C-alpha positions in Angstrom: 1.7 20.5 -0.8 4.1 23.4 -0.6 1.4 25.6 0.9 0.6 22.9 3.4 4.2 22.6 4.5 4.4 26.3 4.9 1.2 26.6 6.9 2.1 23.6 9.0 5.4 25.2 10.0 3.6 28.5 10.7 1.1 26.7 12.9 3.8 25.1 15.0 5.8 28.3 15.5 2.8 30.6 16.1 0.9 28.3 18.5 -2.2 27.8 16.4 -2.1 24.0 16.5 -5.5 23.7 18.0 -7.0 26.0 15.3 -5.3 23.8 12.7 -6.6 20.6 14.1 -10.1 21.9 14.5 -10.6 23.9 11.3 -8.1 22.7 8.7 -7.3 19.0 9.4 -11.0 17.9 9.0 -10.9 18.8 5.3 -8.1 16.3 4.9 -10.2 13.7 6.6 -13.1 14.5 4.2 -10.8 14.0 1.2 -9.6 10.6 2.5 -13.2 9.6 3.2 -14.3 10.5 -0.3 -11.5 8.4 -1.8 -12.4 5.5 0.5 -16.0 6.0 -0.5 -15.3 5.2 -4.1 -12.7 2.5 -3.6 -15.0 -0.5 -3.3 -17.4 0.6 -6.1 -14.4 1.1 -8.3 -12.8 -2.3 -7.6 -16.1 -4.1 -8.0 -17.3 -2.4 -11.1 -13.9 -2.2 -12.9 -13.0 -5.8 -12.2 -16.4 -7.1 -13.4 -16.1 -5.0 -16.5 -12.5 -5.9 -17.1 -13.1 -9.6 -16.7 -16.2 -9.6 -18.8 -14.3 -8.0 -21.6 -11.8 -10.9 -21.7 -12.8 -13.4 -24.4 -12.5 -16.7 -22.5 -11.7 -18.1 -19.1 -8.3 -19.5 -20.4 -7.1 -16.0 -21.1 -8.4 -14.9 -17.6 -6.5 -17.7 -15.8 -3.3 -16.9 -17.7 -3.5 -13.2 -16.8 -4.4 -14.0 -13.2 -1.6 -16.5 -12.7 1.0 -14.1 -14.3 -0.2 -11.2 -12.2 0.0 -13.0 -8.9 3.4 -14.6 -9.6 4.9 -11.2 -10.6 3.5 -9.6 -7.5 5.1 -12.3 -5.4 8.4 -11.9 -7.2 8.6 -8.1 -6.6 7.6 -8.6 -3.0 10.5 -11.1 -2.4 12.9 -8.7 -4.1 11.7 -5.8 -1.9 12.1 -7.8 1.3 15.6 -8.9 0.2 16.6 -5.3 -0.5 15.3 -4.2 2.9 17.3 -6.9 4.6 20.5 -6.1 2.7 20.1 -2.4 3.5 19.6 -3.0 7.2 22.6 -5.3 7.5 24.8 -3.0 5.5 23.9 0.3 7.4 23.2 -1.4 10.8 20.9 1.5 12.0 20.0 -0.3 15.3 23.6 -0.2 16.5 23.5 3.6 16.8 20.2 3.9 18.7 20.7 5.6 22.1 19.7 3.6 25.1 18.3 6.6 27.0 15.6 7.0 24.3 14.3 3.4 24.5 12.5 3.8 27.8 10.8 7.0 26.7 9.5 5.4 23.5 8.3 2.3 25.4 6.2 4.5 27.7 5.0 6.8 24.9 3.8 4.1 22.5 2.9 1.3 24.9 -0.8 1.5 24.1 -0.3 1.3 20.3 1.9 -1.7 20.8 -0.7 -3.4 23.0 -3.5 -2.7 20.5 -1.4 -4.2 17.6 -0.5 -7.3 19.7 -4.2 -7.8 20.6 -5.1 -7.8 16.9 -2.5 -10.5 16.2 -3.5 -12.6 19.2 -7.1 -12.7 18.0 -5.9 -14.7 15.0 -3.3 -17.0 16.7 -5.6 -20.0 16.8 -6.6 -19.8 13.2 -5.5 -22.3 10.6 -2.3 -21.5 8.6 -4.5 -21.2 5.5 -7.2 -19.2 7.3 -6.5 -16.3 4.8 -7.9 -18.6 2.1 -11.1 -19.0 4.1 -11.3 -15.2 4.7 -11.1 -14.6 0.9 -14.5 -16.2 0.4 -17.3 -13.9 1.6 -20.3 -15.2 3.5 -22.3 -12.1 2.5 -21.1 -10.0 -0.4 -23.3 -7.0 0.8 -21.6 -7.1 4.1 -18.2 -7.3 2.5 -18.8 -4.2 0.4 -19.5 -2.2 3.6 -16.0 -2.7 4.9 -12.8 -1.5 3.2 -10.7 -4.1 5.0 -12.5 -6.9 3.1 -11.2 -5.9 -0.3 -10.1 -9.5 -1.2 -13.7 -10.7 -0.6 -15.0 -8.1 -3.0 -12.3 -9.1 -5.6 -13.2 -12.8 -5.2 -16.9 -12.0 -5.9 -16.0 -9.8 -8.8 -13.8 -12.5 -10.4 -16.5 -15.1 -9.9 -19.2 -12.8 -11.3 -17.1 -11.7 -14.3 -16.1 -15.3 -15.0 -19.8 -16.4 -15.1 -20.4 -13.6 -17.6 -17.6 -15.0 -19.9 -18.9 -18.6 -19.7 -22.5 -17.7 -20.6 -23.6 -17.0 -24.1 -23.2 -13.3 -24.9 -26.9 -13.0 -25.9 -27.9 -13.8 -22.3 -25.4 -11.4 -20.7 -25.6 -8.4 -23.0 -27.9 -6.4 -20.7 -25.6 -7.0 -17.7 -22.5 -6.0 -19.8 -24.2 -2.8 -20.8 -25.2 -2.1 -17.2 -21.6 -2.4 -15.9 -20.2 -0.4 -18.9 -22.6 2.5 -17.9 -21.9 2.0 -14.2 -18.1 2.1 -14.9 -18.6 5.5 -16.6 -20.6 6.8 -13.7 -17.9 5.7 -11.2 -15.2 7.3 -13.2 -17.2 10.6 -13.3 -17.6 10.5 -9.5 -13.8 10.1 -9.3 -13.3 13.1 -11.5 -15.6 15.1 -9.2 -13.7 14.0 -6.1 -10.4 14.8 -7.6 -11.5 18.4 -8.2 -11.4 18.6 -4.4 -7.8 17.3 -4.3 -5.9 20.6 -3.8 -7.9 21.5 -0.7 -7.7 18.0 0.7 -4.0 17.7 0.0 -3.3 21.1 1.7 -5.2 20.0 4.8 -3.5 16.5 4.9 0.0 18.0 4.7 -0.7 20.6 7.4 -2.2 17.8 9.6 0.8 15.6 9.2 3.4 18.3 10.0 1.5 19.3 13.1 1.0 15.7 14.3 4.7 14.9 13.8 5.9 18.0 15.7 3.5 17.5 18.6 3.3 19.9 21.5 7.1 20.1 21.9 8.9 20.5 18.5 12.3 20.5 20.2 11.8 17.1 21.7 10.4 15.8 18.4 13.5 17.1 16.6 15.8 15.3 19.1 13.8 12.1 18.8 13.8 12.1 15.0 17.5 12.8 15.0 18.1 9.5 16.9 15.8 7.6 14.4 17.2 9.3 11.3 19.5 6.4 10.4 16.7 3.9 10.6 14.5 6.2 8.5 17.3 6.7 6.0 17.8 3.0 5.6 14.1 2.5 4.8 14.1 5.4 2.4 17.2 4.1 0.5 15.5 0.8 0.1 12.3 2.4 -1.2 14.2 4.6 -3.6 16.0 1.5 -4.9 12.7 0.0 -5.8 11.2 3.1 -7.4 14.3 4.3 -9.3 16.0 1.0 -10.1 14.0 -2.3 -9.7 10.7 -1.1 -11.1 12.1 0.8 -14.1 14.2 -2.3 -14.9 11.0 -4.4 -15.0 9.2 -1.7 -17.0 12.0 -1.3 -19.5 13.3 -4.8 -19.7 10.0 -6.7 -19.7 7.3 -4.1 -20.3 9.3 -2.3 -23.0 8.5 1.2 -21.7 11.1 3.9 -21.6 12.6 4.7 -18.2 11.6 8.4 -18.2 8.2 7.7 -19.6 7.5 5.2 -16.8 8.9 7.5 -14.0 6.8 10.5 -15.3 3.8 8.4 -16.0 3.4 7.0 -12.4 4.4 10.3 -10.6 0.8 11.6 -10.0 -0.2 8.3 -8.5 2.9 8.3 -6.3 2.1 11.8 -5.0 -1.4 10.9 -4.1 -0.3 7.6 -2.5 2.2 9.7 -0.4 -0.6 12.0 0.7 -3.3 9.3 1.5 -1.2 6.4 2.7 -3.7 4.1 1.0 -3.3 2.0 -2.2 -7.0 1.6 -2.4 -7.7 5.3 -2.1 -5.1 6.0 -4.8 -6.5 3.4 -7.1 -8.6 5.8 -9.3 -5.5 7.9 -10.0 -3.2 4.9 -10.5 -5.7 3.5 -13.1 -5.8 6.9 -14.9 -2.0 7.1 -14.9 -1.3 3.7 -16.4 -4.0 4.0 -19.0 -3.3 7.6 -20.2 0.5 7.9 -19.5 1.7 4.3 -20.0 -0.7 3.1 -22.7 -2.1 0.2 -20.6 -5.5 -1.1 -21.9 -8.5 -0.8 -19.7 -9.0 -4.6 -19.8 -5.6 -5.0 -18.0 -5.7 -2.1 -15.6 -9.3 -3.0 -14.5 -8.0 -6.5 -13.5 -4.4 -6.0 -12.4 -4.6 -2.9 -10.3 -7.5 -3.8 -7.9 -5.7 -7.1 -7.1 -2.4 -5.3 -6.7 -4.0 -2.7 -4.3 -4.8 -5.6 -2.0 -2.0 -8.2 -2.3 1.0 -6.2 -3.5 2.7 -4.5 -0.6 6.3 -4.2 -1.7 7.0 -1.0 0.1 5.4 -2.2 3.3 7.2 -5.6 3.1 10.6 -3.8 2.6 9.9 -1.6 5.6 9.1 -4.6 7.7 12.4 -6.3 6.8 14.3 -3.1 7.8 12.3 -2.7 11.0 12.7 -6.3 12.1 16.5 -6.1 11.7 16.6 -2.7 13.3 14.7 -3.8 16.4 16.8 -7.0 16.6 20.0 -4.9 16.5 18.7 -2.5 19.2 18.0 -5.5 21.5 21.3 -7.2 20.6 19.7 -10.2 18.9 21.7 -11.9 16.1 19.6 -13.1 13.3 20.7 -16.2 11.4 20.4 -16.9 7.7 17.4 -19.1 8.5 15.8 -16.2 10.4 16.3 -14.0 7.3 14.6 -16.6 5.1 11.8 -16.8 7.6 11.4 -13.0 7.4 11.2 -13.2 3.6 8.6 -16.0 3.7 6.5 -14.5 6.5 6.5 -10.9 5.2 5.5 -12.2 1.7 2.6 -14.3 3.1 1.5 -11.5 5.5 1.3 -9.0 2.6 -1.3 -11.2 0.8 -4.7 -10.3 2.0 -3.7 -7.2 4.0 -6.2 -4.4 3.6 -5.1 -1.7 1.3 -5.9 1.0 3.9 -3.7 2.8 6.5 -2.9 1.0 9.7 -2.2 -2.6 8.6 1.6 -2.3 8.5 2.1 -2.6 12.2 -0.1 -5.7 12.6 1.8 -7.3 9.7 5.1 -6.3 11.4 4.1 -8.1 14.7 3.6 -11.3 12.7 7.1 -10.9 11.2 8.7 -10.2 14.5 7.0 -13.1 16.2 8.2 -15.5 13.5 11.9 -14.9 14.5 11.3 -14.3 18.2 12.0 -10.6 18.3 10.1 -8.8 21.1 7.0 -7.0 19.9 7.7 -4.2 22.4 10.3 -3.1 19.9 7.5 -1.6 17.8 7.6 1.4 20.2 11.0 2.3 18.9 9.7 3.1 15.4 6.2 4.5 16.0 7.5 8.1 16.1 8.6 8.0 12.5 6.1 5.6 11.1 3.7 8.1 9.6 6.1 9.7 7.1 7.6 6.3 6.2 4.1 4.9 5.7 3.4 7.6 3.2 6.6 6.8 1.3 6.1 3.0 1.2 2.5 3.4 -0.1 4.0 5.3 -3.0 6.2 2.2 -3.6 3.2 0.0 -3.4 1.3 1.8 -6.2 4.4 2.0 -8.3 4.7 -1.8 -8.1 1.0 -2.1 -9.1 1.7 0.1 -12.1 4.8 -1.8 -13.4 3.0 -5.1 -13.2 0.1 -3.7 -15.2 2.6 -2.5 -17.9 4.1 -6.0 -18.1 0.8 -7.8 -18.2 -0.3 -5.3 -20.9 2.6 -6.3 -23.1 1.9 -10.0 -22.7 -1.7 -9.3 -23.7 -0.6 -7.4 -26.8 1.8 -10.1 -27.8 -0.9 -12.7 -27.6 -3.3 -10.6 -29.7 -0.7 -10.0 -32.3 
């Protein structure tokens, strides 16, 4: 990371941006592709193995219900913290008017693309997301990383069937998935050997992309958006340093420093990849080796969390919605704030655990309280670094819930 930062700054100041984009950035893309390559096999295999290791469907239903409820609770807390931070700091009140028109012009196409994605689903039923969870063709679902929930649905159905049937009839299948899980984990180990090169290339690419062709203009623009970014960062830090450790120590009975140190490698990788799904292999390794979470729990809780738990993203959406409203001079009522909490929570369920979904989710939130979607252009310039940070929060949330579920499981066994 440090070498990447240094080389990125060198590329900007020596004019070798094209060389960097042509010959260094592709290695970062290769690393991301490798991580995405293994994401669906890992989720499918680890979930089926994890569920089949559970003794009965009653235990599975209890674990599943607790997992989903805890994810919803932390999401609501994250959104509330985002709203509180935005209303306390009021970043939108300091946004210069002369920058608005420039941002509207610069990011108009990205806004239109995000709006189009939302309009495609406007005529859908309010519970269309439930329909989308059930795959028509599981083989088609496994070819698209945006269909994680469909893969999870099939894995839970498949694993549940294994539990219900007599063990004598399912032993060959259990052994197959045990072996397949070992193979997937070995592939992950091989991919992670490439991590230093991939991370170097990713950091260089991010720095060059953020600076653009005119670093001076970028610095000026980021200066005007600094307060908004600071508001988001403070909210994210509150989740990582306060809320999650409280859950981990108070309910999961894991020491504060042990939890912080244990999830740090996963946080770093999430920061670099901006994808909960791509980070899943490292998150699983961290909670099992550093936080003593059993494979039975991590194989079930983490894949679900990578798909439905978007605490960092939801917090950012709350701050962004209030920020855009403040820039446009729109006063949000208490009912509007409750609407933001509800909409952001529902929008986070079923969102793909890959980069790029945050803006589409944000348009849904903005529309729910009648904030102009054009306001997205105001925040695109700093979205990338903030996206990296909020993904780190997402995987931390996945980790803390796995710690809590693991404790519940141990108490039941004892």
